[in-house]
C-alpha positions as CSV (number, residue, x, y, z in Angstrom):
1,X,-74.0,-22.2,-212.3
2,X,-73.3,-19.3,-214.6
3,X,-71.3,-16.2,-213.6
4,X,-73.3,-13.2,-212.3
5,X,-73.8,-10.6,-215.2
6,X,-71.4,-7.5,-214.9
7,X,-73.3,-4.3,-214.4
8,X,-71.8,-0.9,-215.1
9,X,-71.7,1.9,-212.7
10,X,-74.9,4.0,-213.1
11,X,-72.8,7.1,-212.1
12,X,-69.6,7.0,-214.4
13,X,-70.9,4.5,-216.9
14,X,-67.4,3.4,-217.3
15,X,-66.5,0.7,-214.8
16,X,-68.1,-2.5,-213.8
17,X,-70.0,-1.9,-210.5
18,X,-68.8,-3.7,-207.3
19,X,-71.4,-2.2,-204.8
20,X,-74.9,-1.2,-204.6
21,X,-76.5,2.1,-203.0
22,X,-78.0,0.7,-199.8
23,X,-81.1,3.2,-200.5
24,X,-81.9,2.8,-203.9
25,X,-79.9,-0.3,-205.1
26,X,-78.1,1.6,-207.9
27,X,-74.9,0.1,-208.9
28,X,-71.7,2.0,-208.5
29,X,-68.0,1.4,-208.6
30,X,-66.1,3.4,-206.1
31,X,-66.3,5.8,-203.0
32,X,-66.1,8.7,-205.6
33,X,-69.0,7.5,-207.6
34,X,-71.1,6.7,-204.3
35,X,-70.3,10.3,-203.1
36,X,-71.5,11.8,-206.5
37,X,-74.7,9.5,-206.4
38,X,-75.4,10.7,-202.7
39,X,-75.4,14.5,-203.9
40,X,-79.0,14.0,-204.8
41,X,-81.6,12.0,-202.6
42,X,-82.5,8.6,-203.6
43,X,-84.9,6.1,-202.1
44,X,-85.5,2.2,-202.2
45,X,-87.4,1.1,-205.3
46,X,-90.8,-0.4,-204.4
47,X,-90.9,-4.2,-204.4
48,X,-93.5,-5.9,-206.5
49,X,-94.0,-8.8,-204.1
50,X,-96.3,-8.7,-201.2
51,X,-94.6,-8.5,-197.8
52,X,-96.1,-8.0,-194.3
53,X,-96.3,-4.5,-193.4
54,X,-93.4,-3.8,-191.0
55,X,-93.2,-0.1,-189.3
56,X,-89.4,0.7,-189.8
57,X,-87.5,3.7,-188.6
58,X,-85.2,5.6,-190.9
59,X,-81.6,4.4,-190.5
60,X,-79.8,6.9,-188.1
61,X,-77.0,9.0,-189.8
62,X,-74.0,8.9,-187.9
63,X,-70.4,9.9,-188.3
64,X,-68.3,7.0,-188.7
65,X,-65.2,7.5,-186.6
66,X,-62.7,4.6,-185.9
67,X,-60.3,5.1,-182.9
68,X,-58.1,2.3,-184.0
69,X,-57.6,2.1,-187.9
70,X,-56.4,-1.5,-187.6
71,X,-60.0,-2.5,-187.0
72,X,-61.1,-1.3,-190.4
73,X,-61.4,-4.2,-192.7
74,X,-59.5,-4.4,-195.8
75,X,-60.8,-4.7,-199.3
76,X,-59.9,-8.5,-199.6
77,X,-61.7,-9.0,-196.3
78,X,-64.8,-7.5,-197.5
79,X,-64.6,-9.3,-200.7
80,X,-64.2,-12.7,-198.6
81,X,-67.5,-11.8,-196.8
82,X,-69.3,-10.8,-199.9
83,X,-68.4,-14.0,-201.9
84,X,-68.9,-16.4,-199.2
85,X,-71.8,-18.7,-200.0
86,X,-72.2,-19.7,-196.3
87,X,-72.8,-15.9,-195.4
88,X,-74.9,-15.3,-198.5
89,X,-77.1,-18.2,-197.3
90,X,-77.3,-17.0,-193.8
91,X,-78.4,-13.6,-194.8
92,X,-81.5,-15.0,-196.4
93,X,-82.9,-15.6,-193.0
94,X,-85.3,-12.7,-192.4
95,X,-85.0,-12.8,-188.6
96,X,-81.2,-12.3,-188.9
97,X,-81.8,-9.6,-191.5
98,X,-84.1,-7.8,-188.7
99,X,-81.4,-8.2,-186.0
100,X,-78.9,-6.6,-188.4
101,X,-81.2,-3.8,-189.3
102,X,-82.0,-3.2,-185.7
103,X,-78.5,-2.9,-184.9
104,X,-77.7,-0.5,-187.9
105,X,-80.7,1.7,-187.0
106,X,-80.0,1.9,-183.1
107,X,-79.0,5.1,-181.7
108,X,-76.8,3.0,-179.5
109,X,-75.5,0.4,-182.0
110,X,-72.8,-1.0,-179.5
111,X,-75.2,-1.7,-176.9
112,X,-77.7,-3.3,-179.5
113,X,-75.0,-5.3,-180.9
114,X,-74.0,-6.5,-177.3
115,X,-77.8,-7.6,-176.8
116,X,-77.8,-9.7,-179.9
117,X,-74.6,-11.3,-179.4
118,X,-76.7,-13.5,-176.9
119,X,-79.0,-14.8,-179.8
120,X,-77.5,-18.0,-181.1
121,X,-78.2,-17.3,-184.8
122,X,-76.6,-13.9,-184.7
123,X,-73.6,-15.4,-182.7
124,X,-73.3,-18.2,-185.4
125,X,-73.5,-15.7,-188.1
126,X,-70.7,-13.5,-186.5
127,X,-68.5,-16.5,-186.3
128,X,-69.0,-17.2,-190.1
129,X,-68.0,-13.6,-190.9
130,X,-65.0,-13.7,-188.7
131,X,-63.7,-17.0,-189.9
132,X,-64.0,-15.7,-193.6
133,X,-61.9,-12.7,-192.7
134,X,-59.3,-14.8,-191.0
135,X,-59.8,-13.5,-187.3
């Protein structure tokens, strides 16, 4: 298997991108570039493949506050998740994608998360994530 092609940050055009905008999938390299990118509205590119029509609500904008900073993942933990073949394979499951989307878009994400912890596929996925970040 050949290594993935490096893409440059579309914002600064100086550094290899590590991330993609969740809305339009534009590659960016840092939080500063992401903030600059978000100064102008963007949208997800239209897919060329036929998919069933699903009515989806817009993601809920909510302030990210963390009571306990020790609960925030470190960069190496995020990289471990992103580079895990096991997690990437699990995320190909459309049902799992829908569960994660529902949690992310919920007005009460914590309650939605608790609800899905009873779903075996989601529970197995969270176990994979936790094992990759050594918790």
